[in-house]
N, C-alpha and C positions, 0 to 999 in steps of 0.2 A: 538667594536673599542678600540683602545689603550687608556688607561686613565692615565693621569699624576698625580703625587702626590705632594701636597704642604705641606711641613713639618713645615714651620715657621708660628707660630701663633702670632697674634698681640693683644695687649690689646685694649679694646674698645676706651679708651681715645686716644691711639696712632693712631688708624685709623681715628678718627675724626679730629685729628690734621693734617692729611696728605691730606687735601682737596684742594690741590693746583693743579689746571688744568695746564698741561705743556705748553699750548699755550701762547706765548708771549702776554702780555697785557690783559689776561683773568681776568674778575672780575665777581662776582655774589653778589646779594643783600642778606641781612640777616634779619630774623625776630625772635622775641621772643614773644610768645603768653602767656597770662594768661587769663583763662576763668573760670567763676563761673556760673554754669548752674543748673536750677531746672526743672525737667520733671514731668508733671502731666500725669500719665498713664491712667487716665479716659478720659481726653479730647484730649490727644495726642498733647498738646501744651507745649511749653517750653519757659522759659525766661532766659536771661543771660546778663552778662557784659563781656566785652573783653577789655583788655589792651594789646596793641601791640607796642613793641619797634622796629622801622624800621630803619635799617642802610643802608644808601645810599653809596654803594661802587662803584657806576658808576662814570664816569667823567662828568656827566650831572647834572645840577640843575633841581630838580623836582618841578613843580608847581601844580601838581595834582597827585592823585593816584586812583586806581580802586580796587574794591572788587567784588568777585563773590558771588551772592546770589542764589545758585543753586536751592533751594526749589521753587523759583518762576516759575520754568519751569513747575511745575505740576498744571497748571491752564488752564482752557479753553481759547483758543485764544493765548496761548504762542507760541513761535517759535517751541518748541518741538511738541506741538499739531499740528501746521500747517504742519510741516514736515511729521508727521504721516499720515496726510490726503492727501498729495500730492505725496509722493514717491510710486513707483509702487509695491515695496515689503517691506512693513512696518514690523518692528520687531513684531513677533507673540505674544510676551509677553505684548505688549503695545496696542493691538487692540482686539476688540470683533468681531467675525464673525457671521453672520446670513444670512439666505436665503431670497431673495426677488424674488419670481418666480423661474426662473432657474439660476438667478445670485447670487453669493456669495458676500455679502457686508462686508467690513471690516471697522469698526468704531473705531476711536481713543478712548481709554479708558479715556484719559485726558479730552476729549471734554464733557464728561457727568458727571464729578466730581461736586459734590455739595459743597457749601461753607464750610461745616464741613468735607469734604473729601479732599479738595485741599491741596497743600503744599504752604507755604509762609514763608518769612523771612523779617521782618520789622526792620528797623534801626532807632534809635533815639539817641539824645544827643551826636552827634559826636563832639569830641574835639581833637584839636592838641595842645599838651603841655598846656592844660587848656583853649585854645581859641576855640571858635566855628568856625566850618568850613562848607561851603556850600556843600550840597549833592544833587545829582540828581539820581533817580532810573530809569533805562531803562531796563525793563524786568528782566533778571538775572544778571545785572551789576549795581553796585553802583559807580558813579563818584564823587570824592571829590575834590573840589578846596581848596588847602591848605591855611590855615590862614597865614603861613609863608613859603616861599620857602625853600626847603631842599637842602642844598649845598652838593657838592661831599665830601665824607668822614665823613659826619655828621649823627647823629641819632636824631630821634624825637619819641615822644610817642603819639599814637592814642588811645583814649578811646571812647567806644560806648556802648549802650545798644541794645539788640535785643530781639525780640519775634518771635517765629516760630511755625508753625504747621506741624506735620509730615503727609505727604500725604498717602492716601491709597496706598498699594504697587503697583507701576506702573513700575519703573525701578530702580534697584540697591538699592535705599533708599526707606524707607517707613514703614508703620505699617501693622501688621496682614498679613504676607506673606501667600502664598498658603499652606505652611507647618506649619502655625500657630505660627511663630515667631513674637513676639509682636513688637519689634523695631529694624529696621536696619538703624542705624544712620551714614550715609555716605554723604559727601558733605552737611553737616547740619549747619555749622557755617559760619559767614561772613569771607571769605577767601581772603586775599589780592592777587591781580594778580601779575604775574611775569613781571618784567622789566629787559631786558637784552640788548645785543648789537643790537638787532633788534627793540628795543622799547617795548611798552606795549603789553602784550598778554591778552587783556580783551575780550576774545571770549565769546559770549553768549552760554548758555548751551542748546544744541539742542539734545544731546543724546550720544555724543562720549567721547573723552578722555580729559585728564587734564594736567595742567602744574602748578607747585607750587614753592614757595620760600623756600629755606632751612632755618631751624631755630629750636628753642627749644620750647616745649609746656609744660605748667603747667595747668592742667585741673581738675576742681572739678565738679562732677556730683551728684546732689541730686535727689534721686529717691525712690519710694516705697521700703521698706526694704525687701520685698519678692522677688525682682528682682535681677538677677545676671547679671553682665556686663563683657563682654570680648572684647578686642580690642587692640588699640594702647597703648604703653607705659608701664611703671612699676608702679604697685600699691604701693602707699606710706604708706597706713594705713591698712596693712593686718590684724593686730590684732583687728581692729574694724570691718572689713568686714567678715572675715572667708570665708565661701562658697568654701572651697577648695584652697583658696589662701594662707592661713597661712602656715608658715614653721612648720615642725614637732617639737612638744614640745612647740609651742607658744600658750599661752592661749588667746582665743578670748574674747575681752572686748566690748560687744555691749553697745551702749549708752542706758541710762535708758528710758523706756516708750516713745519710739519714733516710728512714723509711717514711717519714711524715714531714709535712710542712705546716707552719702556723701562719694562718691568714689573719691579718689585723685590720679591722674595719672601724671607722668612726662615722657616725651619722648624727648630725646636729639637728635638733628641733624636729623630731619625728615622734609618732606614737605607736610604732611597731618596728619589728626587725625580722626579715625573712631571707631565706637563701635556698638555692638549689645547687646540687653537686653531682657530677658524673665524671667518669674517667675518659669518656669519649666525646665530651663537648667540643664543638667548634666554637671559637670565640672571635667574633668580629667587632670592630669599633669604628664608628664614624663620629665626626664632630657636627653637631646640629646648631641651630640658631643660638646666639648669645654664648657660644663656646661650650655648650652642654655636651658632654660625652654620652653618646648613645651606644650601649653595649648589647650584643646579641649572643646568646648561648643556646646552641641547638645540637641535637644528635646528628651525626653524619648519616644522612639517608638520601641517596641519589634521587629518589622520587620527589623529595621536598626541598632539597638544598637550594635550588634556583628560586623557589618562592621566598625562602628566608633572605636570599641576597636582594631580591626585588623589594622586600619589605623595608629594608633599611632606609633608603631615601624617602619612602613614604612616611616612615616614623618621624623623620625630620620635618616633613611637610605638616604632619599632625601637630608637632610641637609648635611650629610657627602659627598654625591656625588657632590653637588654644591660647598661646601667648597673646594673640591679637584680639580674640573674642572673649576671653575671661580675664587674663592678667598674666604677667610674666612668671614662668616656672622658676622657683627660687633656688633650686639646687643645681649642682654642676654635673650630675650624672643621672642616667636612668637606664635600667637594664630590663630587657625582654628575655625571659628565661623559659626554656622548654621544661615543663614539669606539671605537677598537679593533675587535675582531671577535667579541665575545661578552661576557665579563665578566672583569675582572682587577683585583685589589686592588693599591693602592699606598699610600704614606704619606699620610694625611689625605685620600685621595680614591680613587675608582674610575673606570675607564673602562668603559662598557657600551654595547652596541648599544641604540638607543632605539626602533626601530620594532617595538614589541611590544604585546601585549595588556596590559591593566591588571594582571591577576594575574601575568603573566610579568615585568612591569617591577618590581612590588613584590618578587617572588621573587628576581630576580637582585640587586636592591639589598639585600635582607635578607642574602643570602649574602656579597656583597662587603663590605658594611658590617661584618659579623661578623668578617671578616678583620682589621679594625682592631685587634681584641683578639687573635685567634689568627693572628698572624704579624707584625703591625706594632707590637705591644706585647709579646706573648709570641713572640719571634723565634726559633723553632726553625729548625734547618737543614732547610729544606723540600726540598733536593735529596736528602738522605739519609733524612729522616723526613717525607716529603710527607704522610703520613696524619695527622700531628699538627696541621697547619694545615688541610688540606682536610677531613679527617674531623671534627675538633672544630668547625670552622666549620659544616659541614653539620648536625651534631648540634644546635647551638644555634640556627641559622637555621631549621631545620625546626620546632623548638619555638616559635620566635618567630612563625612564620607561623600556627601554631595560635591565636595570640593576636590578631595584627593582621588576619588574614583567615580567621576561624574557619570560614566556610562555603565556602571556595574549592574543596574537593574534594567531588565529588558523592557518592562512596561512603564510608561510615563505615569507618575503618580501626582496627585494634587499637591503634595508637600512631602518632606522627608519623613514625617511621622505617621503616615497612613497606616502602617502595620500596628502601631500602638493603639490607634483608634479602633481598628478592627478587633483587636484583642479585648479592649475595654467593652465594646458592644457585646461581644460574646459573653463576657463575664456577667454583665447585666442581665442577659437573656437567661442565664442559669437560675436567677433568683437567689443565688448564694453569696452575693457580694458582702464583704465586711468593710467597715470604714478604714481609712488610712491611719487612724489612731490605733489600730490593732498592733500589738507587739509582734515582731517578726516571727517569733516561735509559736504564736497562738492562732495562726490562720488554720481553719479547719481542713483546708486542702492546699497542697503545694501549688496547684494551679492558681488558686486565689492569691497566694503570696506573690507568685511570679508576675501575674498581670497587674496586681495592685502596685507593687514596688516599681516595676519597670515601665509598664504602659500607662497606668493612671498617673504615676509620678511624672512621666514625660509630658502628659497632657496638661498637668498643672502649669507648666511653663508655656507650651505651645499655644494653649487656649488663652493665655494672657495676651498674646498678640491680638486676639479678637477684642480683648477687654481694654487694654491701654495702648496698643499699637506696637508694631515691630521695633521701631527705634527705641521706644521707652523700655521694652523688655530687654533688649541687648544692653542698654545702659544700666538697667537694674542688675544684670548678671555681673557687669564690671564693678559696680559700686559694692555689691554684695561681697565680691572677692576682696576688694580693697579694704572694706570696713571690718571683715570678720575672719581674714586669713589667720591661721595659727590659733584659732579659738574653736569653741564648740557652739556654732549657731543653732538656733531652734526654728521651727516653722514660722513663728511670729517674726523672726528677724528677716526672712526673705520677703514676707508680705509687707512689712513696714518699709523695707528698702524700696519695694515697688511703689509704695505710696509716696515716699519722699521724692522719688525720681519723677513720677507722673503727676502727682497732685490729686490722684483719685483716692477715694475711701474704699478699702478692699477687705475689710473684716468679714463681710458676708461671703466673699469668695473663699477665704480660708476655711470658714465654718462649714459651708455647704459641701465643698469639694473634698475636704479632708476629714471632717468630723461626723459626717453623715453619709448615707448612701442615696441621698436625693439625686434625681436625675434631671437632665435638661430635655425638654420636649416642647418645642413651639410649632404652631401650625398656621397656615393660611386658611382660615375658616371659611371666608366668604368674600365675594366681590359683588358689590351692589352698584348698579348704574343709576346715576341721577342726571339725566340729560347729557351734558358734555363733561361731567366729572364722574369719577369712580370712587366709591368708598370701600376701602380694604379693611376687613376685620381679621385681626390676628388673635390667637388664643394661646395661653400658657397652659399646657397639660402636665408638665413636670413640676416638681416642687422647687427646683433650683432656678433662680432668676438669672438672666443675662441681658446685657445691652444687645441690641440687634442691628446688623447691617442687612439691608435688602437691596437687590439690584432689579431694575425693571427694564425689560427690552421691549421696544415698540415695533409695530408692523413696518414703520418707515425706516427701520435699521438703526435708529438712535437708542441710546441707553442713558439711564440716570440712576443715582443711588439715593437711598433714604437711610437715615440713622435714627434709631430710637434709643435715647439715653435711658439708663436705669437710675431711678431716683436715689437708690441706696448709695450710688457712687458719688453723687454731687460732682459730676465730671462729664466732659465731652471729649471723646477721642478725636484726634486729628483725622482728616480725610485720608483713608488708605488708597483711594482711587483718584489721584490728582487730576487725571485726564477726563474725569466724568463730573457732570453737574451733581451736586450733593445738596439734599434738603435735610436739615436737622429738625426733627419733630419734637413734640413735647415729651416730657419724661413719662415712663411707664412705671406706676407704683406696683409693687409686688402683689399686694392683696387683691388687686383687680385682675381677674383671670382673662379678660378680653381687652382689646385695644383697637381703636379705629383711627385711620388717617385717610386723607383724600388725595387722589391723583387727578390733576387737572386735565384729564383726557378721558374720552369715553371708553367704556370697557372694550369695545370693538377694536380700539387702537392698541390694546395691550396684548403682546404676544407671550411674554413670560414674566413671572415675578418669582424671585428666589430669595429665601432667607439664608444668610451665611454663605455667600458665594465663594469665600476662601476655604470653606469646609474645615475650619479650625475650631468650631464650636462642637462639643461632644453631644450633639443632639441625637437621642437614641432612635428617632424615627425620621429618617431623611425624606421619606416619601411624602409626608405632609408639609414639607418645607417649600414646595414648589407648586406654582400654578402655571399650567400650560394651556393656552387657548385651544379649544377643540375645533 
């Protein structure tokens, strides 16, 4: 596919200053965290203090705030545990399977955790500007009644102490992963909930996605000196830490006779902070485009070390691709860290499982790195609009893989998103599809969540190529990034951006594709011959409308295309087949289920007629899209 080039580079500070969402009246809260944490690597317990300066940019007076205590999910009887025991297709990483007679039983791994295996996060000494505040813990959520109401435009300081225990590796975060990584520290600290135009987003942690408040982090982590840390932020004391962090020529100055080291990280304008730690990490560093430091932390495993070495230049290629096709990465470091239980994105880093084939390692890095743009810079509420981060990330990472590993797939596919379409068609065939407006935790099956968020979310963008054209779609992605970076965009923002770029009216597209389970199904119903002309009758069988491209191949070897605009769009797409004659037909009104047009040749001269030759329209029945002369 055609790739655009973005020549203008921005300084990091300049990008952070441009966090003005263009929507009139838009506002977002701001937080500044300071945390000092000590980790006991023998007991997997940690203690810490947190100072949080909270700025209320809303027009509302706040009388309470909420925090997420994610670690509390990893306890028997939690909502996450209950969900594992009641959903028909629980996540295989979170259950244990065993036979009972002929029946296979799946048991929640959380349900059998002992007190020294569970996760927890306990809060004490909560104060607001030095005054004690009442706190209530309900599962994974801390509710705080403020000592003093927080007025619009004002800031306040929250102080608290916390004690946590890292759970045995169950999901994303935890200790002693299946690959032997000691600590995967994600969703580990008391994290203030988001408050926006919809109110508080104090969702319990049941296993899905997150939503966070933009701010600056200053974090000190004291840990056994033999451990290496990789994750969010810029290390401030490289000359004390060493371990591959120090700049060339800098002499490492280890503290005298100490069993621990304190790692000091600063992360500007992020909405999360994550890290991994292990005493056997290999740490490599390369310099990528625009001087970005790319760090790699992985366990010494002779079977996979070569893959990790080969991954590093590919990560630089991925950075260049995303810079060019979305917008410039605004930070000066990114870390790929072995840990977790699959792949999960965090601010300035990802935690991924590392014992993979080379292609799989590049693929998971491509996806998680793309999340730096679609979630950690364009921070949509992924609990409510999970398809905006997972789908958009899948769209661009699939496209990136075509560039960085062009021969990775054995079979030639129509386009990079073929698998997403196949998944979507399968979901429709089950009759169980739920609309994309479904909250990430409320899908009746994990299968439905996965296909909806990743595959149907991908098709939201790839199908827009059919609607407004490839060039307009890629321009839309760039403008979306430029206009909404460092804010919390909504589904309306991406569709309005596409409208501004293309000039098309697209409200119908957002409504049908995201807010309903309406499907697309067009057919070539009939060909009628009238002397030297042929009347083609098309039929709309599905409820969702689309503009149509058709290609006609004749017996004499020539081809031409026809375009049927959709009245709802008030728009004509540019010709995607510049080397073929194109006829723009009259609009097709949605309420009319059939449509006719004339080909100025006899039926006998027509060899093939095909709807949607690019196969980017998610038509659920491809068989009736084509006429072949018998």
